N, C-alpha and C positions, 0 to 999 in steps of 0.2 A: 504493500500500500504506500502510495507516495502522495503526500499532501503538503501544500504550501498555503499558509494561512493568510487571510486578510484581516485578522484580528488576533489577539493573544489567544492561543489554543494549546492545550495539552492533550495529546491523543492517547489512545489506549495502548497497552503493551503490545509490542511487536510492530508498531507503526513508527514512522519518523516523528520525532518530537520537535515541534516548533513552538517555543514558548517566549517569543520576544518579537518586538517590532522596533524600528529605529527610534532610539531615545533622543528625540529632537530637543528635549529640554536639558541635555547634558551641558557641561561646562568644560571648555578646553582653553588653555592659555596659549595665545598666539603672540609671538614677538616679531615685529618687522621694523627694522631701522630704528630700534630703540623705543618703539611705541608698542605697548602691551594692551591688548583688548580681550574681552571675554565674549565667547560666542554662546549661542543657545538661548534659553529663556531669560538669562540674566544679561544678555548682551546690551550694550549701551549705544550701539550704532557704529558707523564707519570710523576708521582711523582718521585722526586729524592730520596725519601726515600725507593724506592723499591730496596734495595741492596741485597747482596748475603749472608749476615750474617744470620745464621740459626735461632737464637733465638730473634733477634731484628727487623728483617724486617717486615714491615707492610703487612697487607693482600693485595694481588694483586688486582689492579683495571684495568678496561678497559681504554684504551687510547682513549678519545673521539675524538681527532682531526685526527686520522688515517683513511683515506678514502679508503684504500685498502681492498679487500676481502681477507679472509684467503687463504693460499695455499691449493690446492686440494690434495696434497700428504703429508702424515705425516712423521715425523721422524721414522727411523727404529732402532734407538739405545737406545730406552727407555725400561725399564723393562717390562716383560711379565707376565700378569695374564691370565690364560687359562681356568679357571673354574668359575662357579657361575655368578651372575649378579653384575653390578655396579650400586649403588644407588645414590652416590653423590661424588663430587670432590671439593677440596679446595686447595688454593695455598697461602703459606706465603713466600714471597721473592722468592728464587730459589727452594723451596721445594713443592712437590705435595703430597697431602693426598687423599687417595682413600678409599671410604667406599663401602661395599657390602656384598655379601654372599660367596665370594671366600675363599679359604683355603691356598693359597700359592702365591708367587711371585718369579720371577727369573730374573737375569740379562741376557742380550742377550748372548746365548751360554753357560750360566751357569746352575747349578743345582737348582732345586726348593728350596726355603726357606719357611719353614712353617710359615705362618703369616695369621691368620684368621681375616676376617671382616674389618680390617683397616691396611693400609700399607702406606709407604712413600718412595719417591725417589727424587733424585736431578735433577732438570731440566738442569743444566749446564753439569754435568758429565754423565747423563743418567744411574746412578747406584742406586741400592736399598740402602736406608738409613737403614743399619743394626742396628744402635743405637736406632732406633724407634721400640720398640717391645712390645706393649701392648698385654696382653693375655686376650681376650674378649670371654665370653662364649655364645654370641648370635650375631645376625646380627646387623649391624649398618646401619640405614636408612638415617642419615644426619650427616654431619660434617661441622662445621663453626668455623672460627677463630675470635678472638677478633680484633677490628680495629687496635690495635698496634702490633698484631702478637705475643703477649706473652702467649696467652692461646688458647687452642683448645677445642671446645665443641662438643660432640657427642650425638646422640639420636638414639634409636633403641629398640630392644626387649631383650637386655642383662640384666643380674642381677649381674655379678661380673666382675671386671677388676683387673688383677694381683692378684686374690684371694680375693680382697677387695669388699665388697658389694656396688654396685653402680647400682641401679635399673633404667634402661631405659634412664637416663640422667646423663652425667658426664662431668667434666672439666679435661683436660689432660695437662700434660707438653708437649709442642710440640716438644721438643728435644728427650725425652725418651719414651713418650707415657704413663708414669705413671699417675695414677689418683691423682688429687689434693685433699688431705684429708680435707682441709677447706671448700670444696664445696660439699654440699649434696642436691640433688634434687631427691627424690624418687617418681616416678610416679606409679600409680596403674595399668597401662596397657601401651602398646607400644607407644613410642614417635616417630614421623615421620618427623618433620620439625623444623628448627632452623633459627633464625635471631638474630644477636648480634650487640649491640651498646655499647658505653663506659659505659652506665648506666644500661643496661638491657640485659638479655638473654630471648628472646621470644621463646617459645616452643609450638609446636602443636602436636596433636596425637589423640589416642583413649582412653586416660585416663579420669578418673572421679575425681581423686584427685592427688595433688602433695604435698609431705610432710604432708599428712593428711588433707590438706586444699582443700575444694571442688573447683575444676576447671575443667569444662567439655570441654576437647579438646584444651584449649588454656590458657596459663599462661605466666606471666612475672616474671623473677627471678633476684635476685641480682647476678651480674656476679662474685662476689668474694666468696659469701657464699652459694648461691643457695636458699636463703630464698625467699618465695613467696611474691610478691608485693601485699599487700592487697587492694591497690587502683586500681589495674588493674584486674577487674572482669567482663569479657566479655564471658560468656559461649557460646560454639557452641552446638546447640541442633537440634534434628529432623533429624537423619541420613537417607539419601535417596541414599546412595551409593549402590554398589552391595551387595545384601543380607541385606539391611538396615544399611550398615556400616556408622558410623560417624567417620570422620577423617579429619585432616588438611593435605592437600597434599603438600603445599608450603607456606613458609613465606618469604617475601622480604621487606626490608626497602628501601625507597627512598634514594638517595645518600646524600640528606641533612638531612636524618633521621627524617623527620617530620611526615611521614606516614608509616604505616605498611600494606602491602598487604597480605590478608589472602585468600588462595585458598583452598576450603573445600567442603565436601560432605553433609553439613547440610542444614537445611531450614533457621535457624535463628542464629543470634549472638546477645547476650544481649537482647533477647526477641523480636528482630525486624527482619522481613524478609530480608535476604541477601543471596539468592540462588547463589551458585557457588563462588562468590568473594565478598570481603568486604574490606573497608579501615578504618583504625583506626588511630586516632591522637595520636602520641606518647607523646606529652606534656600533652594533656587533658586526656589521657587514656580513651577515649570515642570513640564509634562508630561514624564515620562520616556519614553525610546524603547521601553520594554518593551511588547510587543504580542502578543496571540494572535489567530490567524485562525479559531479553532474555531467561534465563532458565525457569522461571515461565511460559512463553508463549509457550515453546516448549517441555517441559518434557513429555507431553502427547504423543508426536510422538515417543518417545524412551522408552516406558514402565515405565516412572516415575523415572528412575534410573539416578543419577548424575554421569557423567563420567569425570568431569574436572580433569586434571592431573598435569600440570606444569604451572609455570609462571615466568616472569622476567620483570624488569623495565628498561626503556631506560636510557642511561648514563646521559641525561639532565633532567630526571624526567618529561618529557612531556607526556609520554604514557607508558602503560604496555601491555604485551601480555600474554594471558592464552591459554592453549591447552587442548585437550581431547583425550581419547583413550580407546580401548577395548570395544567399544559399537556398532560398525557397522557404515557404511557410511551414515550419515543422518544430513546434515546441517540444521540449523546453529550451533547446539551445540555438535554434535558428529563428531569426526575425523576432527576437524577444529582448526585453530589458529585464535584467536580473539584479535584485538587491541582496547584498550580503552584509552581515555584521563584520566589523573589523576584528572582532575577538573570536577565539576558538582555536582548536587544534586540527585534528583530522576529522573527516566526514562532516564538514560544515555544510548545513543545508541553507537554501535561499530563504530570505525573509518573505519575498514574493517574486513571482514571475509574471511579467506583463506581456501578453501576446500582442504583436503589432501587425502580423500577417504580411509584412513586407519589411524591407531593410531599415535598420536604425543605425545611422552613421555617426551621430554626435549626441552628447549628453552634458548637461550642466546642472548642478544641484544648488539650490538655495534653501533657506530655512523653511520656505513655504512650498516649494515644488521641485520636482525632477523634470527639467525641460529636456525634450528630445527632438532630434531632427533626423530626417532620412528620406526614404521614398515611400513610406507607408501612407495609406488612405484611411485607416481605421485605428481606433484605440478601444480598449475595454471600457464599457460604461460602468458606473458605480454599482450597478445591480448585476453585473456579469457573474457567471458561474466561477467557482473556485476549483482548480487552480487557474483555469482560463476557459473562455468560451469556445465552443466548437469541438470537432473531433481532431485528435492528434494527427491522424494520417490523411486528413482532408485539407487542401489548401484553400484559404479564403482571401488570398491577395488579389489585387486588381488584375483582371484577366483570367482568374480561375473560377469558372462557373459563374455563380451569382455574386462572387466576391463576398464582402461582409454584409451585403444586403440580406443574405439568407440567414443571418444570425439575429435579426430583429433588434429588440431593444437591449441586447447584450453588448452591442457596440455603438460607438458614435463616430461620426465622420471627422477626420482630421487629416488634412492634406499636407504631409511632409513636415509639419510642425505641431507639437502638442506638449502638454504638461501633465505630469502624473502626481497623484497624491503620494507623499512619501510614506504614509502608513499602509497603503493598500496596493499601490501600483496601478490604480484605475484612473481614468481621465478626469482632470480638472477642467473647469470651464474657461479654457484658453485656447482659442482656435483662429489664429491669424491666417493660416494657409500660405502656400508657396507654389510657384509654377516651375520649380526646378525640374530638371530632366533626370539626372542620376540621383539627386537628392541634396539635402543640407548636410554637409560633411564637417563643418566647424561651428563651434558654439562656445561662448564664454559669458558667464554671469559675473557682473561686478556690482559695486554699490550703486552705480549710476543706472544700470539696466542690463539688457541682454543683447549681445552681439551674435549674429547668425550669418554664416557664410555657406553658399552652395552655388550650383551652376544654373540658377534661374535669376531673372532680373526683377521679378515681382514677388514681394513678400508682404503679408498683411494687407493685400489689395492695393499696394502702392508700388510705383516703380522706384526701386532702390539700387538697381544693379546687383552684383553678386553678393554684397554684404549689406545687411540691414541692422539698424540700431533701434531697439525698443527701449526708449528713454523713459525711466521712471519719473523724471521731473515733468514729463508731459501728461502724466496721468492725472485727471481732475481729482481734487480733494473731495472727500465725502461731504454730502450736503444734507441738511435737515429736510429739504424738499427732494424726494428721491423716488426712483422707480426701479423695480427689478422685474425680470422675466424669469420665472422659476420653472415653467413647463411650456413646451418640452425642454429637455436639457440641451445644452449647446451641442450641435452636430447630430441631433437625433434624426433618424430616418423614419418617416411616417408613411403609412399606406396611402397612396394617391387615390383620391376620390372618396375617402372615408372621413367622416367628421371627427375632429378632435379639438381640444380646448387649448388656446393660448391663455396663459395665466401668470399671475405674479402678485407682487406686493406694491402698494403705493403709500407714501408718507408725505404729509403736508401739515406743518404746524397750525395753519389756519383751517384745516379740514380739507378733505379731498373732494373736489367738485367733479372731476372727471379724469379718466385715463384715455389718452388718444393713442391708437395703435396703427402703425403702418406696416403693410405686408408688401415687400418689393421682390419681384422676380429678378434675381441677380444676373440672369442672362439677358433679358430684354430691357431691364430698367423700368418696367411698368409696374403700376401699383394696383392692388386689389381694390375694387370699387365698393360702394355702399351696398350693392345688391349681393355682395360676397361671391359673385360669379364672374363678372367681367373684369377686364384689366385695361388701364389707361393711364392718364396723367396722375400726378401726385395726389394722394388722398389719405387722410387720416380717418380712422374709424373709432367710434366711441365704444369702449368696452363696458361690460356690465360691472358696476362697482358693488361689492357685497354690503358695505356700510357707508352710504353717501354721507358726506360731511364729517366723518370720523377722521382723526389725525392719522390713523393707520388702518388700512383695509386691504383685502384681497380684491382681485379683479379677474375677469375672464372674458374671452371672445371665442365662440365656437367658429371653426372654419373647416372647409374641405378644399384641399388644394390639388390641382393636377400635378402630374409628374414634373419635377423641376427642382431648382435650388433657390432658396428664399432667405431674405434678411428681414427679421422682425425688429421693429423699433417701437418703443413705448415711452410715453411722456405723461407725467402727472401734472394736473393743473389744480391749484388750490382755490378755496372759496374766495380768496382775496385777489384772484386773477393771476397770481404769480405762477410761472411754469417752471418745471424742471429744466435747468439749463443744459443738462447732458442727458441725451436719450439713452435708455437701456437698449442694448443691441444683442440679438441672438441670431445665429445662422442655423437653418435646418434644411432638410431635404424631403421631398415626397417622391416615392418610387412606385412604379407600377409592376406588380408581380404577375399581372395577367398579360403583360407585353414585355417579354424578356429582351435584353440587349442582344445585338447580333454577334456573331463569331466570325473571325477572319483567319484565313490560312494562306501563306505564300507557298506555292508548290514548285516554282522554277524561276530562275536557275537554282540548282542545288548550291548549298553553302560551300564556300571554298574559293577556288581559283576561277576567275573569268578572264578570258583573253582579250576582250574588247570593251571599250568604254561605252559603247552603244548596244543596248540589248532590250529585250522585252521581258518584263517580270509578269508572271501569271499566278493565279491563285483562285481560291474559292471564298464565298461568303454565304452564311446562312442566317436566317432569322425566322421566328415563328409567325411573323406577320408579313415580312417582305423587306428586301434590301433596296434602298433608293439611291445610295451614292457611296463613293469610296474616297478616302483621304490617304495620301502617300507623303512620306518624307524620306530624305536621304541625308545622312550625316557622316562625318569623319570621326576618328577616335578622339580628336580634340574638340568635339562638340561644335563643329562648323557645319552649316546646313547649305544644301543646294538651293540657290535662289531662282526666281522666275527668269532672270536674264542669263542663266547658266553659270553664274559666278558662285563662289563659296564665301559665306560670311557667318559670324557668330551671332546670327539672328535666326530664331526659330521660323521655319517656313514650310508650308505644305502645298501639295498639288491635289486638285480634285478630279475625280473621274466618275464613271458610272459602271455598274455591273453590265455584263453582256446582255442580260435580260432584266430590264428595269422592273422592280417590284416583285421579282421571284423570291420564293422562300429559300431556295437553294440555287445559287448563281455562281458562274465563273466570272473572272475579271482579268484584264490585261492592261499593262501600262508600259509604254516605250519611254526609255530614259537615256540621255547621254550625259555621262559624268565628265566633268572637266579635267580631272586628273586621275592618274593611276594611284594605287594604294588601297588602304582598307576603307570599306564603306559599309554602313548599316542602313537597310531599308526598313521602314515601318509602314504597314498597311492596316488601315482601320475602316471597317464597314460601318455604315450609318443606315438605320432602318427607316421605315416609312413614317414613324412617329418622331424622327429626329434624334433617336438615341444612338450613341456611338458604342462600338465595341469597347468594353471596359479597359482593355489594354491594347488590342491589336496584335498583330504578329510581326516578328522581326526576322530578318535574314542578314547574315554577315557574309561579305565577299571580299576577296583580295583581287583587285583589278590589275592585271599585268599582262601585257602582250607577249612578254618573254618568260614570265614566271612558270617554273615547273617544280612540283613538290620534290623534296629530296628523296633519294633512294637509299636503301640499306641492303646488305647482304650478310649472310652468316657463313663463316669459314670453319668454325669449330663449335661443338665436337663433330658435327658433320656439315657438309656444305649445303647451303640452301640459298638460291637466288630467286627472289620473288618475280613473278607470281607462281613459279613452279614449286609445288610442295615437295618437301623431303620426306622420306620414309620414316616412320616412328623409330626412335632409338631406345634400346633397352640396355640398362646398366645395372650393376650390382649395387645394392644399397650400402650406405656407410662411407662412401667416398665423395669427394667434391667433384664438381664438373665445372670446367671453364668454357663459357660461351664467348666467342670472339667473332669479329667481322669488321665490315667497313660501312661507312656512311658517306654520301657525296651529294653535293648540290652545285648547280651551275653558277650560283652566286656565292653565298656563304652560309654555313651551318650555324645554328644558334644553340641547339641541344640535341643530345641523343639519350633516349630513355628506353628502359626495359621493363617488362612485366613478367613475373614468375609466381606461379601458384601450384601447390600440391592439391589437386582436386580431390584426392582421397582423404587426406588428413586435415584439410582446411588451412594448412600452413601457407602463408603468403608473404610476399615482399610488399611493404608499405611504401608510401611516397618518400619517406625519410630514410629508407634502407633497412628498417627494422624487419626482422623475420620472425614469424611465429603464428600460432593458431588464432591469436586474438588480433593480429594485424589485418587492417582493411586493405585488400589488394588494390594496388594503384601503380601507375607508371613511376619508376624511380630514375632520376637523372644520373647518368654515369659519366657524362662529359663535364669538363670544367665550366664554371659559371661564366667565364669570359671567352668561350669558344667563338671564334670568328674566322673560320677556314673553309675552303671548298671541300676538303676531305678530312675524315677523322677515322682512325683505327681504334675501335672500341673493344673492350673485354670486360668480363665480369666472372668472378669465381664464387660459386655457391658455398654454403655451409655443407657439411656432410649430409647427404641425402637420406631421408627416411624412406621406407618403402611407399610407393604410390605412383600415381600418374601425374606428371608435371606439364603445365602449359607455359611455354616460353614465347615471348614476343619482343620485338625491337622496332623502334620507329625513330625518325629524326624530324626536327623542325628547323626551317631556315629563317633568315632575317626578315623575310617578307611575312612571316607568320604561317607559311604553308607547312603542313604536316604530311608525312607519308600516308598515302591512302590506305584504307583497310585492306584492299586487294593486294597491295604491295608491301604489307608488313612482313618482316622476317619472323617466321613461325617455326617452332619445333615442338613435337610431343615426345617427352622423355619418360620412360617407365623405369622406375627403380624397383627391381624385383629379384628375389632370390632365385638363382637358376634352378630350373626343374621343380619349382614349387608354385602352384597356382594360388591366386588370391582366394580368400574364403568368401562365403556368401551368407549373410544373415537376413532373415525375413521376420516381420512382425505378423502375428496371427490376425490382428485387426489393422486395416490400413485406410479407413475412411475418416469421417469427421463425426465425433460424438458430442452432442450438445446437451445430453441428459445426465451429466454427472452431478450428483447431489451432495457430494462431500469432498473434502480435500484429500483425496486418495485415488490412486490409479493402480490397477493390477495389469501389468504388461506381460506379454508372453510371445514366444515365437520359436523359430528353428534356426539352426546354423550348421553349415557343412563346409568341409575342406578336404583336399586330397591327402593331406598329411595329418591333420588333426586340429580341432578347434580348442584354442587355449582360453578365450574369453569372448564375451559379448559386452560391448559398451553402448550405453544408451544416453543420449543427450535430450534434456527437456528444457526447451526455451520458452519463456513467457513472451509471446509476441506483443503484449501490451507494453511491457517495460524493457524488452530486449535483454533480460537477465536469464541466466542459466541456473538450474537447480544444482547446488554444490553437494559434494559427498558429506559435508558436515551438517546438512539439513537447512542451509541458508540459501539465499538467492544473491547472485553477483553477476556483474557484466562479463567477467572472465569466462571463456569457454570451458566447460567441464562436462564430464561424463560420469555416469553411475555404472558400476559393474553388476551385471545380471548373474543369477545363480544358474549354473549349467547342470543339467541332469546327468551328463556323461562327459566330464572334463577330458580334453585331449582326444576325444573320439572324432571320427570323421563326420559323424552326424549326431546332433544332439538337440534337445529342446532346451529352452531357457525361460526363466520367470524373473520378474522384478516387481515386487510390491513397493510403491512409493507413497509416502506421506508428504503432501505438498505443503510448502511453507505459506503460500498465499494463493488466493484465487487468481485466475488468469486464463489466457488463451494459449494453451500449451501445444507447441509443435514438438513431436517426438520423432527422433531418428535413431536407428540402431545399426551398429557395425560389428561384424564378427572379426576376431583377431586369431590368426593361426599360430601354431607352435613356433614359427620362425619370427613372429612379431609383425607379420604383414596384416594390414587392415583391409577389410572389405572395400573394394574399389568402387562400389555403387550402392546407393541407398534405394534403388528401385525395389519396390515391395517391402520397404523397411521404414516407411514414414506414416505418421498418423497425426490427427489433430484432436485435442480434447478441449472443449469449452467448459472450464471449471468455474462456475459461478453459483455456488450453493445459495438457494433462496431467491435467485433472480428469476422473475417471470418472463416467459416468452412474449414477444411483441404481439399486438393484436390490431385488427382493423375495426374501426367503429362501424355499427350497422348501417349508418346513413352513407352508403357508398354507391357511386355510379360507375358502371351500369348495374342494373338489377337483372335478374334472370328474365330472358326474353326481350330485352330492350331492343328497339329498332332505331337505327341511325340513318336518316336520309342524308344524302350529300357526300357519302363516301368516307367520312372520317369517324373513327371510334374515339370517344372522349371518356377518359377514366379520371375520376376525382374522388376524394374522400379524406379521411383523417386516420393516421396511424398513431398508436400510443404504446408506451412502454414505461415500466417503473423506473428505468434508468435514463434512457434516451434513445431516439430513433436515428439510425445511421442512414438507411435508405429504404425505398420501396421499389420493387421491381415487378415487371409484368411480362407475360408472354401472350402473343396473339397467334392463334393457330387456325388455319383455314380447314375447310371440310376434307381436304385431301391429306391432312396431317402435317402440312408444311408450316414451319414457324417463320414469323416475320422478323427481320432485323431492323435496326434503327433507321435505315434508309427506306424502309417500306417494301423491301424485296423478300419474297417468300422462298424458302429453301429448307435448310437443315432445321429439324425440330429441336426445341429445347433452348432457344436463344432468349436470354433475359434482357429486357430493356429497362433502363433506369427512368423512373418518373421524377418529376421536379418536386423537391421538398421545400416548403417555405421556411422551416426552422430545423435544419439538420442538427442533430446532437441534443435536441431538447426532448423532454418526455412526451410531448405531443406535437405533431406537425401535420399540417395539411399537405396533400400531394395532388399533383395533376399531371396528366399526359394526354396529348392529342396526336393521333396517328397521322401519317401521310394518307393521302387518298388511296383507298383499297377497292378492289373490285366488289361488285354486289355479291352477296352470298352470306352464308352463316359462318360464324367464327366462335371459337372458344377463347375467353379471356381469363387468364390465371394471374392472380395478384398475391404477392407475399411481401411482408415487411421484415427488415433485419434491424436489430437493436445495436447499440454502441459496442456490445460485446461480441457481435457477430452471430448471435443466435437468431434463427429464422422463426417466423410465425408457424405454428403447427395447429391444424393443417392449413394449407393455402386456400385462398378464396377462388372459386372457379364458377364462371357464369357463361351462358350462351347468349350471343347477340346476333342480330341480323343487320346487314348493311344494304340499303336500297339505293338505286340511282337517283 
C-alpha cells in the first residue's frame, strides 16, 4: 500500500507512515552580508540590506512573512527578449540577470541590443543595463550571485568571455560582466548548475574533471580563485538520463547553508545509491544518509530513464520540492512535483505528490506557495483524489485522449504557470497563463515578486517577451469595499450548456447595494448579455444578493455557457454609491463532452532523413462531428518558425489548409512545403472540427533535411562477422567466459556516437544506458564511443562480463553530427546463446496460465511441471505486482528489486517433475506470475511460454457493474445506420474503462473503423470520468449496414477486474 497524505495521517501497520507536513511556521536563522533575519511565522520581512546600489546589494531573498500570492498580471515595462530559451534568472538588489540561448534584448519600444546568452536590466527603471556587456561564445545554463552580491558566477557550454579563455565556469564582475582573471575553473564538459556560499562555489554538470582534477559531475571550488576543494569529492556516476546522460540539473543550498540539495540524473553519489536527489552536508563535505526509494521503485514504469528536472527549498528549510518533465504523464515520478522533508535517513517518503500531466521545468517556493512553470495545462484541484487524480497508467496530458477534461472537477486549468498549496500540493488560485512552446524553464521568487522565464512572449495575458516580472508592489492593497468570486474555483472546467452558479462574497461598509458581474468570452472579447444567451458589447449583469444592504453578503448569478474560455469579473457597489475599485477576476472554461476535439496524425514523410527541401506532408484527421480545417507549423530546434514569405524568424507562425474532404469525420490531408534551409525541422499538424475546436495537441514529425545526408553504417567483425543488412548465423558459446564484440562505424561526414544494446533474454540481465549490468537494469543503448567523437570512422569494441547461460540479443548503431541514426534495417545484430555443450535448456510450465480475478484472500497456490534432458534442479517463480512494479521477496516483503521464490519439487534432479509453491502475499495487487525451470548445470528455462499467469488479488473488492438505465435495450431499433451505446458504469473503487463488441448476424465482429471481420474485437467507449467510482460512457458507431446485431458491453475497474457477467442485447439497424 502506498499513500501520500494531504493532511497529517498515521496509517495502519504495514503501510507507509506519513505523519508530517511542511512546518511552515519553523524558524531558521539566515545570515547575509552581516544582516540576520528570521524566517517562518516569526519573520519580520525582507532584509534591509536589499538596497538599490548596483555593486553592493546582496543577493535577493524571498520575504518569508509575506502571505500574499503573487499578482497574476506582470509588468509590461520591462525589457524584451524575443528569441531563444531562458535557462536561469538571478537578482542582486535592483538588478536582474538573465541566462539562456537568446541573442538580443530591447527596451520596450526600442531597438534590439545585441547581447548573447547573458543580459541584465534594472528592476526599478525597467531599462536594459547597457554597462553589463559580457561577450560569451556559448550558452549559459546557470547564473548565481555570491551572498554579498559582489560576484556573479556562470556555468554553461562557453569557452571564452570577452576573448579570454574561460571554459564552462566563470566568475564575473556584476557591474560590467567582465571575467575575473583571478578565478579559473576549467571544466572538461558542460556545466549546468550552481550554488554559492561565502566559502564555496558548488558546480554540477556533465564534466569529468575541473582544473584537471577528477570530479564526475559535481565539484566545490574556492569562490575567489576557482581552485578545486580536494576534501569535497562526491562523484555523481551511472547516468540514466535521456540517452544515458549524466548531469546535475539543480543545486540548492538551504538558507542556513548547512545542506546542499543535488538534483541529478545519476544512480549514485560517492558510490552510494541516490537516485534523483541527494543531500550533502556542507560542513562535513559528506553525503548525508537521507535517501528516497521513489525513483528506484518506479523507473521501470518509464523505461528506466530519469526525468527529474528542477528543485527548490522552502524559505524555512523545512521541505524541498523537485519536479520532472519531458517523459510523459506517469506518476509518481514523471510530470509531477514532489515534496520532501529535509530531515530523515533512508526510505524517506514524499510529503505529497502533485500530478501535472505534463512537464514541470521550474519551481520557486515562498512562505505562501510553491510556484511552478512548465508545459502543463492542468493542476490538481483542492478536492482531487489522494495521492493524485486519474489512473496511473493513463495519460491525461494535452493531446492524450480527452486530456484533463475527462477528470472533471478533480483538476483545474493552468497553462504553463501555477501555484501549489505547500501543505497539500493542490492548486492555489493563481492562474496567469503563458503561451510558451516548450515551457517556462526558469523561475525565481524574491521579496519584490516572481520572475519567470520561458520560450513564449506572452505571460499573464501581457506581452512581456521571454521573461516576465510579477511585481508584488503592483498588487492592490486590500480594501474594506471588496468583492470575491468563490465559485467556480479558478480554472474550473464546467459542462457546456448546463446551468451552474457564479458566486462569491461582497463587502461594503455602507451596505451592499448590488454586485455587477461581467462574463467575457476570452477568444472573441464579447460579453454575455442580459438575456444570458446572446453575446455582444460590454455588459454588466446584476447578481442576486443574499442580504441586500448588509455590510457582508453572498451573491450568485446562474449561467449556462457554450463551449469556450471565459473571464468572470465582479464588482460590489455600496449603498453610498461607492464601487469596488478593483474587480475580482476569475478564469474558467466550458467544455462540450458531446462534441469531442479532433485527432490528427502525420503519416508521411517518415521521420528521419529527407533529401529535398520541397516535399508534400500527408496525414489523417478524425472527429466525431467532422473536420473543417487544418493548421500547420514548421520550426527549427532553436524555436524559429517558417514565415509566410519563406523566411525563418523567432515569431510563432502557422499555415492553414483544408482536409481532402471538407466536413468528413475521417479525412486525409496534404500540404506542400518548401523549407528555406537544410537541417533539423519539426512539423506540427492540428485538425480543427466543425465547431471550431482544435486538436488538443496535434501531431508532430521531426526530419533532418539534407540533400547529401546518409545515416551512418556499422559492421560487426567479432566474435563473428556481420555486415548489415545480411544477418549472421546465431552463435553458441560456453557459459562462464567473456565475449568481445568489435566492429566499425562510418559516416560520410562525421560520427557523433556509437552505442550498443545487450540483453540476456533468458535471465533478464541487461546493459543499462550507464553501462550497469544486471537483472534489475533497464535495457537501453549504452554509448561506447568517446563523448567528443568527431570522425568519419571509428573502430569500436566492447567486452562483456562472464556470460551466464541464456540467449543474448546484441545490437550496435551509430549517430552522426546531423543527428541521423543507423536505421533499424541496418543495425548490427547478433544472437548469442551461452549454453553448456550437449545439455538442452529445461522447460517449466504452470498448471494455470490464464487470468484469475476471483481471488478472495492474500494467498496463491501455484503448481506446474518441469522437464530437462539431464535433470531439473529447481523451479523459480517471480511474482510482480503490476500496480507498484514491486516483486515478492523471499523474506515475505515487496521490493523493486527483481526476485524469485523457489518452488518445492516432487522429484529433485529428475528429468520430469511436478512442483508446488504456496505463497502468502504481503499486499493486494495485480500479480503477474512467471516460472522458470533450472537444470542441474545451472541453465535456466529459455522461454516463459506456458509459464505465465495473472492473478487479480483484491480481497473484498466488488466487480464493476453497469447501471440498469443503459442504451440500447433488448430489441432496440436504430434508423440511420448508427448504433448508439450510452449508460453509466460504477465500481466501489473506480472505473478504468468500458468496452463493447458489435457482432453482425454472420458472427463477424466490428473494429473501431467500422469494418467487420474477426470476432471478439473490443472497442473502447468514451468515459466522462475515468478513474472515478462512477462514470458515464458513450459510443456511436460508424454507419453499418441494415440488419440485426449483437451488442456486448463490459466494464473494467481500476484494478483490472471485469464486470461479471457482461451485458448483451440484440438490436436492429434500418436504412
